[in-house]
C-alpha positions, 0 to 999 in steps of 0.5 A, spaced: 500 500 500 502 507 498 503 511 504 505 518 504 506 522 511 506 529 510 507 534 516 502 540 514 500 547 517 504 551 522 504 545 528 506 540 523 500 535 523 502 529 520 497 528 514 497 521 512 495 519 505 494 511 504 492 509 497 491 502 494 495 500 488 490 496 484 484 500 485 487 507 486 482 508 492 485 513 497 484 515 504 486 521 507 487 522 514 488 529 518 488 534 512 490 540 517 493 545 511 497 545 505 492 542 501 495 543 494 501 539 497 496 533 499 493 534 492 500 533 489 501 526 492 494 524 490 496 526 483 503 523 483 500 516 485 493 517 480 489 516 487 482 518 488 480 519 495 474 515 498 474 518 505 477 524 509 478 521 516 479 526 522 482 523 528 479 529 532 477 536 531 483 541 533 484 546 527 491 543 525 488 536 524 481 539 520 483 546 518 483 543 510 478 538 510 473 543 507 478 545 501 480 537 500 472 535 500 471 541 495 476 538 490 475 531 491 468 530 493 470 525 498 466 525 505 468 527 511 468 522 517 469 524 524 466 522 531 460 526 533 463 528 540 467 533 537 462 537 533 462 542 538 469 543 538 469 543 530 463 548 531 468 553 535 473 553 529 474 561 530 475 560 537 481 555 535 484 560 530 484 565 536 488 560 540 493 560 534 492 568 533 491 566 525 488 572 521 483 568 518 479 562 520 479 556 515 472 554 512 468 549 515 464 543 512 459 539 514 461 532 517 458 527 512 459 520 516 459 519 524 465 515 525 464 510 530 468 505 534 468 499 530 467 502 524 471 499 518 473 503 512 476 500 506 481 502 500 481 496 495 482 490 500 485 494 506 481 495 512 482 501 516 478 500 523 476 506 527 478 506 535 474 511 539 480 513 544 477 519 548 481 523 552 485 528 548 478 530 546 472 527 547 471 525 539 478 523 538 479 516 534 485 512 531 485 508 525 488 501 526 490 497 519 491 490 521 494 488 514 500 494 514 501 493 522 500 501 522 496 505 527 494 512 526 494 515 533 492 522 532 494 526 538 492 520 543 499 517 543 506 520 541 513 517 541 515 518 549 509 522 550 501 522 550 496 527 548 495 533 552 489 534 556 488 541 558 484 543 552 477 543 552 474 536 552 481 533 555 481 528 560 487 525 563 484 519 566 480 518 560 486 518 555 490 513 559 484 508 559 483 509 552 490 507 551 490 501 555 483 499 553 484 500 545 491 500 543 495 496 548 491 489 545 494 491 538 501 487 537 507 490 540 510 491 533 505 495 530 508 502 527 505 508 530 504 514 526 502 520 531 499 526 530 506 530 530 513 528 530 516 521 529 513 515 528 514 509 534 513 502 535 507 500 540 512 495 544 517 501 545 512 506 548 509 500 553 516 499 555 519 506 556 514 511 555 514 515 562 506 517 561 504 510 561 508 507 567 501 506 571 498 502 566 
C-alpha cells in the first residue's frame, strides 16, 4: 500500500495519505493545511480519495478538510463528540492568533468505534480513544501493522489534556483499553513528530508507567 506522511500547517500535523495500488482508492487522514501539497501526492500516485478521516477536531488536524472535500468530493468522517469543538473553529484560530479562520464543512459520516473503512482490500478500523478530546479516534490497519494515533499517543509522550474536552484519566484508559491489545510491533504514526513502535512506548514511555 502507498503511504505518504506529510507534516502540514504551522504545528506540523502529520497528514497521512494511504492509497491502494490496484484500485487507486485513497484515504486521507488529518488534512490540517497545505492542501495543494496533499493534492500533489494524490496526483503523483493517480489516487482518488474515498474518505477524509479526522482523528479529532483541533484546527491543525481539520483546518483543510473543507478545501480537500471541495476538490475531491470525498466525505468527511469524524466522531460526533467533537462537533462542538469543530463548531468553535474561530475560537481555535484565536488560540493560534491566525488572521483568518479556515472554512468549515459539514461532517458527512459519524465515525464510530468499530467502524471499518476500506481502500481496495485494506481495512482501516476506527478506535474511539477519548481523552485528548472527547471525539478523538485512531485508525488501526491490521494488514500494514500501522496505527494512526492522532494526538492520543506520541513517541515518549501522550496527548495533552488541558484543552477543552481533555481528560487525563480518560486518555490513559483509552490507551490501555484500545491500543495496548494491538501487537507490540505495530508502527505508530502520531499526530506530530516521529513515528514509534507500540512495544517501545509500553516499555519506556514515562506517561504510561501506571498502566
